[in-house]
C-alpha positions as CSV (number, residue, x, y, z in Angstrom):
1,M,-41.3,22.5,22.5
2,F,-42.4,20.8,25.5
3,D,-43.9,23.5,28.0
4,L,-44.9,22.2,31.7
5,Q,-47.0,25.5,32.4
6,K,-49.4,23.7,30.1
7,W,-49.4,20.6,32.0
8,L,-49.3,21.9,35.7
9,P,-50.8,25.6,35.7
10,G,-49.5,25.7,39.4
11,A,-46.0,25.1,38.9
12,N,-43.5,27.8,40.1
13,P,-42.7,29.4,37.0
14,E,-38.9,29.9,38.6
15,L,-38.3,25.8,38.6
16,A,-40.8,25.5,35.3
17,W,-37.8,25.5,32.9
18,M,-35.7,24.0,34.8
19,V,-37.8,20.8,35.0
20,E,-38.2,21.5,31.3
21,V,-34.6,21.2,30.6
22,F,-34.5,18.1,32.8
23,V,-37.0,16.6,30.7
24,I,-35.5,17.7,27.6
25,V,-32.1,15.9,28.3
26,L,-34.1,13.0,29.8
27,A,-35.8,12.5,26.5
28,T,-32.5,12.8,24.4
29,L,-31.3,10.2,26.6
30,L,-33.4,7.6,26.2
31,V,-34.0,8.7,22.3
32,G,-30.3,8.0,21.9
33,F,-30.5,5.0,23.9
34,V,-33.5,3.4,21.8
35,A,-31.4,4.6,18.7
36,R,-28.4,2.5,19.7
37,R,-30.0,-0.4,20.4
38,L,-31.9,-0.2,17.3
39,L,-29.0,0.0,15.4
40,R,-27.1,-2.7,16.8
41,K,-30.1,-5.1,16.5
42,V,-30.4,-4.1,12.7
43,A,-26.5,-4.4,12.5
44,A,-26.9,-8.3,14.0
45,R,-29.9,-8.6,11.2
46,V,-27.8,-7.8,8.4
47,S,-24.3,-9.3,9.5
48,D,-25.7,-12.7,8.0
49,T,-26.2,-11.2,4.3
50,R,-24.0,-12.3,1.6
51,T,-23.1,-8.5,1.6
52,R,-21.0,-6.4,3.4
53,W,-22.0,-3.0,2.5
54,D,-24.8,-2.8,4.5
55,D,-22.6,-3.4,7.7
56,I,-20.3,-0.6,6.5
57,V,-23.2,1.8,6.3
58,L,-24.3,1.0,9.6
59,N,-20.9,0.9,11.3
60,A,-20.2,4.3,9.6
61,M,-23.7,5.6,11.2
62,E,-23.6,4.4,14.8
63,R,-21.6,6.7,16.7
64,P,-22.6,9.8,14.2
65,I,-26.2,9.5,14.7
66,T,-25.8,9.6,18.7
67,W,-24.1,12.9,18.2
68,V,-26.8,14.1,16.1
69,I,-29.3,13.1,18.7
70,W,-27.7,14.9,21.3
71,L,-27.1,17.8,19.5
72,E,-30.8,18.4,18.7
73,G,-31.5,17.7,22.3
74,L,-28.9,20.2,23.9
75,D,-30.2,22.8,21.2
76,I,-33.7,22.5,22.3
77,A,-32.5,22.8,25.6
78,A,-30.5,25.7,25.2
79,D,-33.5,27.5,23.4
80,V,-35.8,26.9,26.3
81,I,-32.8,28.4,28.7
82,Y,-32.3,31.4,26.6
83,A,-36.3,31.9,26.6
84,R,-36.1,32.1,30.6
85,T,-32.8,33.8,31.1
86,Q,-32.0,35.5,27.9
87,S,-28.0,34.5,28.5
88,A,-26.2,35.6,25.3
89,I,-24.2,32.6,25.3
90,F,-27.2,30.4,24.1
91,T,-27.7,32.5,20.9
92,Y,-24.9,30.3,19.4
93,S,-26.7,26.9,20.3
94,N,-28.0,26.9,16.7
95,S,-24.6,27.8,15.0
96,V,-23.2,24.9,17.2
97,R,-25.9,22.1,16.3
98,D,-25.4,23.2,12.6
99,V,-21.5,23.1,12.8
100,G,-22.1,19.7,14.8
101,I,-24.5,18.3,12.5
102,L,-22.0,18.6,9.5
103,L,-19.0,17.2,11.4
104,C,-21.5,14.3,12.2
105,L,-22.4,14.1,8.8
106,T,-18.3,13.9,7.4
107,W,-17.6,11.7,10.3
108,F,-20.4,9.2,8.8
109,V,-19.2,9.7,5.3
110,L,-15.5,9.4,6.3
111,G,-16.8,6.2,7.9
112,I,-18.1,4.8,4.7
113,I,-15.1,5.4,2.7
114,R,-13.0,3.8,5.5
115,G,-15.1,0.8,5.4
116,A,-15.2,0.4,1.4
117,E,-11.1,0.8,1.5
118,E,-10.9,-2.4,4.0
119,E,-13.2,-4.2,1.8
120,F,-11.9,-3.2,-1.6
121,T,-8.4,-4.4,0.6
122,R,-9.6,-7.5,1.3
123,R,-10.8,-8.5,-2.1
124,S,-7.8,-8.2,-3.8
125,D,-9.0,-9.9,-6.9
126,Q,-11.1,-6.6,-7.5
127,I,-8.6,-4.0,-6.9
128,D,-4.9,-3.9,-5.4
129,K,-4.1,-2.2,-2.0
130,T,-2.3,0.3,-3.3
131,T,-5.0,1.6,-5.4
132,A,-7.3,1.5,-2.5
133,Q,-5.1,3.3,-0.4
134,A,-4.8,6.0,-3.0
135,I,-8.5,6.6,-3.7
136,G,-9.3,6.3,-0.7
137,K,-7.0,9.2,0.6
138,L,-8.3,11.4,-1.8
139,L,-11.8,11.0,-1.1
140,R,-10.9,11.4,2.4
141,L,-9.2,14.6,1.5
142,A,-12.2,16.1,-0.7
143,V,-14.7,14.9,1.9
144,I,-12.3,17.3,4.9
145,I,-12.2,20.3,2.6
146,T,-15.9,20.3,1.4
147,A,-16.9,20.2,5.0
148,G,-14.6,22.6,5.9
149,L,-15.9,25.0,3.3
150,V,-19.3,24.2,3.8
151,I,-18.7,25.0,7.8
152,L,-17.4,28.4,7.5
153,Q,-20.2,29.2,5.0
154,T,-22.5,28.1,7.8
155,L,-20.4,30.2,10.4
156,G,-21.0,33.3,8.1
157,Y,-18.0,33.6,6.2
158,S,-17.5,34.4,2.8
159,I,-16.2,31.1,0.6
160,S,-15.1,33.1,-2.2
161,G,-13.0,35.3,-0.2
162,V,-11.5,32.4,1.5
163,L,-10.6,30.9,-1.8
164,A,-9.2,33.9,-3.2
165,M,-7.1,34.1,-0.1
166,G,-6.3,30.4,-0.3
167,G,-4.7,31.0,-3.8
168,V,-2.3,33.8,-2.7
169,G,-1.5,32.0,0.3
170,G,-1.1,28.5,-1.9
171,I,2.1,30.5,-4.0
172,A,3.7,31.3,-0.9
173,V,3.0,28.0,0.6
174,G,4.0,26.4,-2.8
175,F,7.7,28.1,-2.7
176,A,8.0,27.5,1.3
177,A,7.4,23.8,0.9
178,K,8.2,23.0,-2.6
179,D,9.6,19.6,-1.4
180,L,6.9,18.5,0.5
181,L,4.9,18.9,-2.5
182,A,7.4,17.2,-4.8
183,N,6.7,14.4,-2.4
184,F,3.5,14.9,-2.4
185,F,3.3,14.6,-6.4
186,G,5.5,11.9,-6.3
187,G,3.4,9.8,-4.1
188,L,0.1,10.6,-6.3
189,I,2.7,9.6,-9.7
190,I,3.5,5.7,-7.6
191,Y,-0.4,5.5,-7.1
192,L,-1.8,6.8,-10.9
193,D,1.2,4.8,-12.5
194,R,1.9,1.7,-10.3
195,P,5.5,1.1,-10.9
196,F,5.1,-1.1,-7.5
197,A,2.7,-2.3,-4.9
198,V,2.8,-2.7,-1.3
199,G,4.6,-6.3,-0.9
200,D,6.5,-5.9,-4.0
201,W,10.5,-6.0,-3.8
202,I,12.1,-3.5,-5.6
203,R,15.8,-2.3,-6.2
204,S,17.2,1.0,-8.1
205,P,20.6,0.8,-9.9
206,D,20.9,4.5,-9.4
207,R,20.3,4.5,-5.6
208,K,21.0,2.3,-2.8
209,I,17.6,1.2,-2.4
210,E,16.7,-2.5,-2.2
211,G,14.0,-4.2,-0.1
212,T,10.4,-5.0,0.5
213,V,8.0,-2.1,0.1
214,E,6.0,-1.9,3.3
215,H,3.7,1.7,3.3
216,I,3.3,4.0,0.4
217,G,2.3,7.3,2.1
218,W,1.7,10.7,0.5
219,R,5.3,11.7,1.8
220,M,7.5,8.9,1.6
221,T,7.6,5.2,1.3
222,M,8.9,2.7,3.4
223,I,11.0,0.0,2.1
224,R,12.4,-2.8,4.6
225,N,15.8,-4.0,3.1
226,F,17.3,-7.7,3.5
227,Q,19.0,-6.7,6.9
228,S,15.3,-6.1,8.2
229,Q,16.1,-2.3,8.4
230,P,13.2,0.2,7.6
231,M,13.9,2.6,4.8
232,Y,12.0,5.6,4.4
233,V,12.5,7.3,0.9
234,P,10.9,10.7,-0.3
235,N,8.5,10.1,-2.9
236,S,9.8,12.7,-5.1
237,V,13.4,10.2,-5.2
238,F,10.9,7.8,-7.5
239,T,10.4,10.4,-10.2
240,N,14.2,10.5,-10.7
241,V,15.4,7.2,-10.6
242,I,15.0,3.6,-12.5
243,V,12.8,1.1,-10.5
244,E,13.4,-2.6,-10.8
245,N,10.4,-4.8,-9.7
246,P,11.7,-8.5,-9.8
247,S,8.2,-9.1,-8.0
248,R,6.6,-8.9,-11.7
249,M,9.0,-10.9,-13.4
250,S,7.6,-14.0,-15.3
251,N,10.6,-16.0,-15.2
252,R,14.3,-16.1,-13.5
253,R,17.1,-17.0,-16.0
254,I,20.1,-19.2,-15.6
255,Y,23.3,-18.3,-17.2
256,E,26.3,-20.2,-16.3
257,T,29.5,-20.7,-18.3
258,I,31.4,-24.5,-17.8
259,G,34.8,-25.5,-18.8
260,L,36.4,-28.7,-19.8
261,R,39.6,-29.8,-20.3
262,Y,41.2,-29.3,-24.1
263,S,41.5,-33.0,-24.2
264,D,37.7,-33.5,-23.8
265,L,37.2,-31.2,-26.9
266,T,35.9,-34.1,-28.9
267,S,33.3,-34.9,-26.6
268,M,32.0,-31.0,-26.5
269,D,29.2,-32.0,-29.2
270,Q,27.4,-35.0,-27.5
271,I,27.6,-33.4,-23.7
272,V,26.0,-29.9,-25.4
273,A,23.2,-32.2,-27.0
274,D,22.9,-34.3,-23.3
275,V,22.4,-31.1,-21.9
276,V,20.0,-29.6,-24.1
277,A,18.0,-32.7,-24.1
278,M,18.0,-32.6,-19.7
279,L,17.0,-28.8,-20.2
280,E,13.8,-29.9,-22.4
281,N,12.6,-32.1,-20.0
282,H,13.3,-30.5,-16.7
283,P,10.2,-30.0,-14.8
284,E,11.2,-26.4,-13.5
285,I,12.9,-25.5,-16.7
286,E,10.4,-23.4,-19.0
287,A,11.1,-24.6,-22.3
288,E,8.7,-22.0,-24.3
289,K,11.5,-19.7,-23.5
290,T,14.8,-19.3,-24.9
291,M,17.3,-21.8,-24.2
292,I,20.7,-21.8,-25.7
293,V,23.5,-24.1,-25.0
294,N,26.6,-23.7,-27.2
295,F,30.4,-23.9,-27.2
296,N,31.2,-20.6,-26.5
297,E,35.2,-20.1,-26.1
298,F,38.8,-21.4,-26.4
299,S,39.8,-20.1,-22.7
300,D,43.4,-20.2,-21.3
301,S,42.7,-23.3,-19.4
302,S,39.8,-24.8,-20.8
303,V,37.1,-24.9,-23.5
304,D,33.9,-23.2,-22.7
305,F,30.3,-24.0,-23.4
306,F,27.6,-21.7,-21.7
307,V,23.9,-22.6,-20.8
308,Y,21.1,-19.9,-21.0
309,C,17.9,-20.6,-20.2
310,F,14.7,-19.6,-17.5
311,T,13.1,-21.1,-14.9
312,K,9.6,-21.8,-14.1
313,T,9.7,-20.2,-10.7
314,T,10.4,-16.6,-9.6
315,Q,10.6,-17.1,-5.9
316,W,14.2,-16.5,-5.0
317,V,14.9,-19.6,-2.9
318,K,13.4,-22.1,-5.1
319,F,15.1,-20.7,-8.0
320,H,18.6,-21.3,-6.2
321,E,17.4,-25.2,-5.7
322,V,16.5,-25.5,-9.2
323,K,19.6,-23.9,-10.3
324,Q,21.5,-26.3,-7.8
325,N,19.8,-29.2,-9.4
326,V,20.3,-27.8,-13.1
327,M,24.3,-27.7,-12.5
328,L,24.6,-30.6,-10.8
329,R,22.9,-32.8,-13.8
330,I,25.2,-31.2,-15.9
331,A,28.5,-31.9,-13.9
332,E,26.9,-35.9,-14.1
333,I,26.3,-35.6,-18.0
334,V,30.2,-34.0,-18.3
335,K,31.4,-37.4,-16.0
336,A,29.0,-39.9,-18.2
337,N,31.0,-38.8,-21.3
338,N,34.4,-39.6,-19.6
339,A,35.1,-35.8,-19.5
340,E,36.0,-33.6,-16.6
341,I,35.5,-29.6,-15.8
342,A,38.5,-27.8,-16.2
343,F,40.6,-26.0,-13.5
344,P,43.4,-23.2,-14.2
345,T,46.3,-24.9,-15.2
346,S,49.9,-24.0,-16.5
347,T,52.2,-25.8,-19.0
348,I,55.8,-24.4,-19.3
349,H,57.4,-25.6,-22.6
350,F,61.1,-25.3,-23.1
351,A,62.8,-24.8,-26.3
352,E,65.9,-26.6,-25.8
353,A,67.3,-29.0,-23.1
354,I,69.1,-27.1,-20.2
355,A,72.3,-28.8,-19.2
356,I,73.1,-28.8,-15.7
357,D,76.8,-28.6,-14.8
358,N,77.7,-31.0,-11.7
359,S,81.2,-29.7,-11.4
């Protein structure tokens, strides 16, 4: 420790400790300034490297290390003041320093976790965004709980007693917050099973839920419907309902019935064959999937054949463009075979001629 009396034997003892405190604070300020400048220069050097992990570590370290330097400097200054004044308040300086360093270490680890989560989210080829967020949240929760227990131990509290109290209190909290816990475990199931992810379009036939997933939290999931209205759905709902995820479909289906006039029944075979050939050669129709075109039914006003096939695209807008093109081509095939698409008609047959009395 710096002692002014050794350097200046004639100095006033009453003011010597004040000068010592001033020198310690000034030295702390200089060390903190040099540390920040050094870290920034190192960060500028490593920013050009191919990996981003060194950037993540340095960014997480910059602010906590400054606080650690100040905590150490102020602790030394507090020891000098206590040695001269014997003030009881300065006896807690070591505990404050230890707790502060633990908090800075926690801050540093949380910064690394946050940076790693952003890195994995950015590199979507390695891990999807939802999984990265889930792992990040679990790691942050584990770090915070561990740091809290270590801080309690540092302050002299028995961790075993805290854990025992927490077990008894956890039962009471479990009954009082069962809905909150249900939502928490519902969110955990979503993260583990991954029935959907952020950006997916989902819908539930059991509930009036349909839209794009924008955020998956621990308590609720935010879905924006097609009216651009946000829907906040508790996660426990997804453990009890059927969820469809059209975003993960491989193809979209075209299933339409076309009716011809009864007088065009003789052209049915040729029309069906032409439609099959058209679909097999269509650039937007998946020829490897199930493709059916068959005469299907004698309806009241028409003879019907149906078209069953799948498009290559899953995009909603493009699917309808492809479907429109297919339907127009079918209409051209019907016309090319001198047939017509039927519309509802009614024919009345009279069993006997009706005589009209003009008298």
